[in-house]
N, C-alpha and C positions, 0 to 999 in steps of 0.2 A: 224257430222256433219256427205252410207249405213250405212250406217248407223252409228248409235251410235256404234260404232265400237270397235273390239279388237285391242289393240295397235300394236301388231306385224303385223297384217294385214295392218294397216295403213302405217307402215314403209315400208313394202314390196311394197305397191302400189306407194308410193312416189318414192322409188328407181327405180321401173319399169318405172315410168314417166321420171325420170332423164335419165335412160338408153335409152328410146325412143328418148329423145332429143339429146343424144349423137349420136345415129344412124342417126338422121336427119342431124346432122352436117356432118357426113360422107357422107351422100347422096349429100350434097352440094359440098363436096370435089370431089366426083365422077362425079359431074355435073348432078345430078339427082334430081327429085322432092321428096316430103316427104311422099307419100303414093302410093300404087300401082296404077299408072296412065299411060296412053298412051301418048307418046310425040307427037309433031307435025308431025313427020315422020310417025306415025302410027305403028311403030315397036319397038321403044325403051321404055322400062319400068323399073321400079324398085319396089321391094317388101320387106317389113320388117315385121318380126313377130317372132313367136316361132315355132321351129321344132316339128311337130306332129308325123311324121313317116319318115323312111328312107328305101328305097327299091332300091337296086343296086345304080345307080347314080341319082335316082329321090328322091328329098327331098320334103315332103309335109309340107307346111308352113301355120300355122294359123296366119293370119295377125292381126294387132291391130284393124282392123275393123271387125273382126270375120269372114272373108272370108277365103277360102282355095285356095292356089296357089301351083302348082307343079313347083319346081325349078330344072332344069336339070343341073347337074354339068358335064361339058364337060372336056376333057383332057386339053383343052386350058384355062379353067376357072382359073382365078387368085383367089385362095382361101387363106384368111388371118384370123388370130386371133388377136383380140385386147382386151385389158382389159377395163372395164368400166372406164370412165374418160379420156381415150386417144381419141384424135381427128385427130392426124396426121398419115396418112398411112405409113409414114416412120418408125413409131414405131411398125407397124404390124409384126407378125411372120407368115411366110408361113406354112400352114398345108396341110394335105391330106384329101381326102373324108372320109376315115375311122376314122378320128379324130372327126367327127361330132357326136353328140349325141342328142337323143330326149330331149327336154327341153332347148336346146341352143337357143340363140337369133341370128337371121340371117338377114342380109341385102344383097339382091342380085340385081344386075343390069345387064340388057341384052336385048335380043330381044324377042318379042312375036308375034305370028300370030293369037291368039285367044282372043284378047282384054285383055290380062293380066292374064288369067286363068292359063297359064303356061309361064315360063320364061327360055329361053336358056341363062344361066348365063355366062356373060363374066368376071364378077368379083363378089366376095361374101365376106362379112366381118362377122365374127362370134364372139359373146361374149358367152363364155361357161356358162352352167348352174351353175357350181361351182363358176365361177367369179361373176355371177349375184347374187348368194346367199351371197357371201362374201361382195359384194357391199351393198346389202340390210341390212346385219348385221351391217356394218359400218355406214350406214345411220341411222339405228335405234339407235345405241349407240350415234351417234353424236346429234340426236334430243333429246335424254335423257339428254345429257351433256350440250348442248348449246341451247335447245329449251325452250321457255316460252309460256304460254297461258293465256287467260283471256278475259275480256270484254272491248271493245273499249269505252273509255270515250270521246275522241275528236280526230279530224283529222285536221292537218294543211298541206294541199296539197302544198301550196307555200313553206313552210319550209321543206317539206318532212318528217314530223314527225307524229307519232300516240301515243296518251296517252293511255296506257293499264293498266286497273285495274287487277292485278294478284292474289289478295287474300293473298298477303304476310302480315307479321305483320305490315310493313310500310304502312301508309295510302297514301303515295305519289305514283301516277301512274308511271309505267315504261315508259320511252320515247323510242319508237321504231323508229329508223332513217332509212329512205328508200332512196336508191340511184338508179342510172340508171342500176346498175348491179343486183338489187334485183329482184328475180323471184317472181311474184305475181300471185296467183291463186284464183279463186272465185268459191264457190259451186253453183251448179245449184239450182233454186228455188224449184224444186220438188225432190231433191235427196241429200243425205249426203254421197254419195260415192265419194271418191277422184277421181276415174276413170271418173266421170262425171264432175269434176271441170274443168273450162276453164281458159285460161289466163285472168288475170284481171288487173285493174289499181288502183292506190291509190285513185282516185276520187270515185271509187265504194264503198270504205269502209266507213261505217257510224257509228256514236255513237250507242252503243247497240249491235253491231255485235260481234259474237264470232270470235276470231283470235288466231292463233298460228304462232310464228315466230322463226326462227333459225338464230343465229349469235353470235358475240362476244360482251360481256358486257364490259362496261367501268370499270375502277378501282374501282369506288365507287358503282357499281352495279345499278346505276340509269338510264343507257342508254344501248340500244342494237343496234348494227349496223346490220340490217337485211340482210341476204343473201337469205332467202326464207320466204314467207308469204302465208298463206292460211286462208281465212276468209269466213264468210257466215252470212246471216240474218235468224234468226229463230224466231218462234212465241211462246209466253207464253200464254196459255189459261187456265182459271179456270172457272168451272161452274158445272152444274148438267146434268147428262146424260138423253137424251130423248129416244134414242133407239140404238140398235146395229144391224148390218147386217152381219151375219156370212159368207154368200155367197160372199159378196163384201169385207169382212174384214174391215168394217168401223164402226166408232162410231159417233153419232150425239149428241152434247150437247149444252145447252144454255150458251153462254158466259156471265160470271158474269158482265163484264164491258159493253159490247155493247147490252146485252139482246137479241142478235140474235143467231139463230142456227148456229153451226159450225160443219162441217163434217171432220173427221180426219181418215186417212187410217192407218191400222195396218199391218206391214209386219214382216218378220222373224227377222229383226234387232231391232224392237221396244222393249224397255225394259219396261215391265209392272209389277209394284210392288204395294204392299199394305202396308200402314203405320200402325204400331201397335198403339192402342189407347193411350198407355203411351207416346209414342214419339210424337203423334199428340197433346197431351195435353201440352207437353213441348214447342212445337213450338207455340201453341196458347197463352200460358202464356207469352212467350217472345214477341210475336207480340202485346200483350196488354200492354207491358211495364213492366211486372213483372220480377222477378229474375228467371232464369232458374233453374230447379231442379238439385241438385247434382253438378257435375263438368261440367256444361253446356252440358246437354244431346245432343245427336247427332242431334235430330231434332231442338232444340233451337239454336244451333250454326249454323246449316244450314240456319236458318231463319235470321241470323244476317245481311244479305244484303251484306256481303263481298264476291265478286266474288271468286269462288274457283273451281279448276278443278274437273269435274265429269266424265271425260272420262276414260274408261278402258285403254286407251293408254296414260294416263297422264305421263308426263316425270318424275314426282316425285314418289318415292316408296310409296306404300300405307301404311298408318299408320306409318309415319316416326318417330314416337316417342311412348313411352309408356305413360300410364296414360290417363284418359279421356274416355277410352272405345273404342269400335269398330269405326274405321274411323277417329280417332282424332290423330293429331300430337301434341307432347309435346309443350305446350305454344303457339299453333297457331290454325288456323281455321281447320275444319274437312276435311278429304279427302272425298268429297261428293260421288265420285264413289264407294269407298270401302263401305261406309255406305249404299249406294243404293243397291249394290250387296248382302248385308246381309239381306235385307228385303225379306219377302216371296213373291214369284211370284203370279201373278193373271192372269187368262185367260179371253178372250173376253166373253165367255159364263157365267163367274162368276159375271160379272158386272150387276148391277140391275138398272132399271129405277129410276130416282130421285137421284142416288148416286152422291156424290160430287167427282170431278176429277180435277187434275192439270196435265197439259200436256206441254211438250216442243216439238215443231214440226217444220218441214221444212216450209219455207215460202209459198210453194204451187204456183200454176199457174192456168191460165184459163183452161188448159188442164187436170190438175190433182190436186186433193185435197192435203192438207198438209199431210205429213206422220209423225206419232208419233215417236219421238226419245225416250222420257221418258214419261210414263203414271203412275201417282201415285193416287191410290184410298185410302179410309180411311181418307180423309182430311176434313170432315165436320166441326170439331172443328176449324180448321184453317180458313176456309172460313167465319165462323161465327165471329171469333175473329177479323180479319182484312181483309175484302174482297178487299180492295184497294191494299194491299201488296201481297196477296196470289199468284197472278198470276206470280210474279217475283221470287218466292223462288227457283224455279228450274233453273233459268237462268244461274247461275254460272257454268254450265258444259262447257267444251271446246272441240274444234275439235281435239285436239291432237290426233288426231287422228283418227282410224277406218277403218276406211277405209281411212282415211286421211292419208296420209303417209308422211313422211318426216323422214326418218330414221325410220320410220314406218310411219312416216308421222307426220303430225302436231299433 
C-alpha cells in the first residue's frame, strides 16, 4: 500500500507519524501551531523536524515539510528532553545544548524576523534518536503482535464495525470495532507511501479495500477493538500488454474486463515477477474447478480466493509451518508475499507486446496514473482458464505495511 513496501520501513514510518502527532500535542501545550508558521504578531513561530546539523548554538532542522530551518539555542532557551509517548511538559528532563545529536527530533518555539527561516528559540523539546528508534521497534513489535490485515467485506458506519476477511482458516470475517479514539488513516489515490496517507474516516472505507488494524482481540478472537487503522483502495487489472515506455516507466495494457487501454506506472517499489509455467498451470487447473496438483501448489492455493497477506511487512512470520512447500503454512493458506518473493524477477524491457499480465496498482488520480504494486507475467494460462476471476487473484495482499507503518506500520 510506497509502496508495496518492506515491513520494517512501514513500522518506522508509522512510528514517525505517531511521534509527529506527539510533538504536535506539545505544540498545543506550548500554545503554538503545528507546522513552521508565523503567528498573527508576525514574530512568533514554531518548527518541528529532525536535526540535520549542529554548529555552535545553531541547530539546522529539516522540517517534516522538507524545509530547512536554523534554530538558535540561546542561554535563556528552555531546553527539554521527552520520551515518545509523553505529552506533559512536567515529565520533561532539562538538558544542555551539548546533549543534542544529529538525528534527534526537535520542536522549537520562539521568535523569527525572516518568516520562519530561523528561530530564536525560547523553548525546545527534544526526542532523541535513540528514543525514537526504541519507539519504532516497540511499534513494529506491537503491530506484529496485535495487528491484523485483510480485505474489507462490509462496513457498518452506524455500528462502528468493519467485517474483515483475513484469510484465516475460519471463514467467518473478523469484526473490527471502531471507536472515537481509533486513529484512522487513508492512503492517497496515487501513492502507497504511509507518509502520504492522510487522516481518514470510517465512511471512507469501502468493501474491497485493503485494511490493516491494530488493537486487542476478544477472548474468542472474533473481534478486534481497533486503536489504529490504515486502509486504501487498489486496482486489480488483468490483460494483454500493448506497449511499454521506458523513458516514462509506464506500461499500457488492454484491460480484460473493460476492453479499454490502461496505463500503469512502474517505480522502484513495484514488484515485478514472472510466474513459472508449472505454477501457472496449477492455478489454471484450480480456476477450472480441477484438483490442484500435489499438496495444493503455491499457485493453486493463491487462487483459492481466500484473502491472504502478501505484504513483506505482514505481521505473520513467513512460512509459519512446514509442509506444502515455499510460502505455505501448515494446514492453512499460503503466505502470498513469501511465495511472490521466490518468483523470478522480470524487468520492464523484458516484457513483450501481447504478453498477459496481472497487476495490483494504486487507485490513481486525474493527475497521475496508477502505480503498480505487484506485476505478474507468465499468466496466459490463467487468463484463458478463468478471465472473470483472474484479475482478483492478486488482491489478497495487505498494507501491513511498507511503507505503511504501524509498528512498522500496518
